[in-house]
C-alpha positions in Angstrom: 76.5 62.7 -9.5 77.6 60.1 -6.8 75.7 57.4 -5.1 77.8 57.4 -2.1 75.8 56.6 1.2 74.5 59.6 3.3 77.0 61.0 5.8 76.4 60.5 9.4 74.9 64.1 10.1 72.9 63.9 7.0 71.4 60.4 7.9 70.4 61.8 11.2 68.7 64.6 9.7 67.0 62.6 7.3 65.7 60.2 9.9 64.5 63.4 12.1 62.8 64.6 9.0 61.1 61.4 8.2 59.8 61.1 11.6 58.6 64.5 11.5 56.8 64.0 8.4 55.1 60.8 9.8 54.0 62.1 12.8 52.6 65.0 11.2 50.8 63.2 8.7 49.2 61.1 11.4 48.3 64.0 13.2 46.6 65.7 10.1 44.6 62.2 9.5 43.4 62.4 13.4 42.8 66.1 13.1 40.7 65.7 9.9 38.6 62.9 11.4 37.4 65.2 14.0 35.7 67.5 11.3 33.0 64.9 11.5 31.2 64.8 15.2 30.9 61.5 16.9 27.4 62.2 17.4 24.8 64.5 15.5 24.6 67.7 17.1 28.0 67.5 18.9 29.8 70.7 19.0 33.2 71.0 16.8 35.5 73.9 17.5 36.2 74.5 13.8 38.5 77.4 14.7 40.7 75.3 16.6 40.5 72.5 14.5 41.5 74.7 11.4 44.6 76.1 13.4 45.4 72.6 14.1 45.4 71.5 10.4 47.4 74.3 9.4 50.2 73.6 11.9 50.2 70.0 10.7 50.5 71.3 6.9 53.2 73.4 8.0 55.0 70.6 10.0 54.6 68.3 6.8 56.1 71.1 4.3 59.0 71.7 7.0 60.1 68.3 7.1 59.7 68.0 3.0 61.6 70.9 2.5 64.4 69.3 4.9 64.5 66.3 2.8 64.7 68.1 -0.6 67.4 70.2 0.7 69.2 67.2 2.2 68.9 65.2 -1.1 69.9 68.3 -3.2 73.0 68.6 -1.4 73.9 65.3 -1.8 73.3 64.9 -5.2 75.9 67.9 -5.5 78.7 66.3 -3.8 
């Protein structure tokens, strides 16, 4: 188990994964806020909102998987 720094391609992948994770988490938070109508009686398209939340959750899981894969691979080297 080495504590050597990440190689350049791995570092870029980590940065990319972290950007995706951060953007997706921010977007998820924004989508969830839309479940509360801005005013009483305002229409909310829950079907579209559900699809958006699912997509955000998928992107978060994808970014997390990328990070786990990279860190696991680095630990084995």
